[in-house]
C-alpha positions, 0 to 999 in steps of 0.5 A, spaced: 287 309 185 287 316 188 295 319 187 297 318 193 295 311 194 300 311 187 305 315 190 305 310 196 306 304 192 311 308 189 316 309 194 315 302 198 317 300 191 323 304 191 325 303 198 324 295 197 329 295 191 334 300 195 335 296 202 336 290 197 341 293 192 345 295 199 344 288 203 347 285 196 353 290 198 354 288 204 358 282 205 357 275 209 361 273 215 364 268 210 366 273 206 368 278 210 372 272 214 374 270 206 376 279 205 380 279 212 384 272 211 387 274 204 388 281 207 393 278 213 396 273 207 398 279 203 401 283 209 405 276 210 407 275 203 405 268 203 406 264 197 404 257 193 403 253 199 404 255 205 398 261 202 394 255 201 396 253 208 394 259 212 388 260 208 385 254 210 387 255 217 385 262 217 378 260 214 377 255 219 377 260 224 384 256 226 391 260 229 397 259 227 398 255 234 393 250 233 398 245 229 398 238 231 405 235 231 404 232 224 402 238 221 408 242 223 412 236 221 408 237 215 410 244 215 417 245 216 419 238 211 415 242 206 419 249 207 425 245 207 422 242 201 421 249 198 428 252 200 431 246 196 427 247 190 425 239 190 420 238 185 416 231 182 419 225 184 425 228 189 420 233 193 416 226 194 421 222 196 424 228 201 417 228 204 416 221 205 423 221 208 422 228 212 415 224 214 417 219 217 418 218 224 424 223 228 426 223 219 429 217 219 428 209 216 422 208 221 414 207 218 410 211 222 403 206 224 399 209 219 405 208 213 406 200 216 399 199 215 399 202 208 405 198 206 400 192 210 395 193 206 398 194 199 402 188 199 396 184 201 392 187 195 397 184 191 398 179 194 390 179 191 391 182 185 386 187 186 385 193 181 381 198 180 375 199 185 375 193 188 383 194 190 380 201 193 375 199 196 380 192 201 385 198 202 379 204 205 376 197 210 384 195 210 386 201 213 380 203 216 381 196 220 384 196 228 391 196 229 391 189 231 390 186 225 381 185 225 379 187 218 372 186 215 370 180 211 371 185 205 378 186 208 380 179 206 379 177 214 376 172 212 
């Protein structure tokens, strides 16, 4: 091999190494989004659940104004529970009450379905995986009460 070919090969190898190192320093689109969302969350001084919720929405590309009514309610209930410094069972009980229709005693349709499915599973004395499968089928069933045979509509 001639000296010119050796130098050319060496330069080509070095250019590949340097290009690889330069591209490793460039952030992917997802990494760039993570960096900007993190900076924004820090600038807004979000902490805990609020930060986690913000980061999730930001990384999905969702804006603050794109929350569903249920998400808005969850956000306000969460903030109120945090303000009251509620923990454990006390917080769960508060959140359950707060998330009900109009914050009252009335259950949402999903909550009513959960109560009914839980009662049915208990009546059948289901446990473990069998109960989980039943609950999954039952909760997916149409509002009319028509269930698959796996959910107990035999």
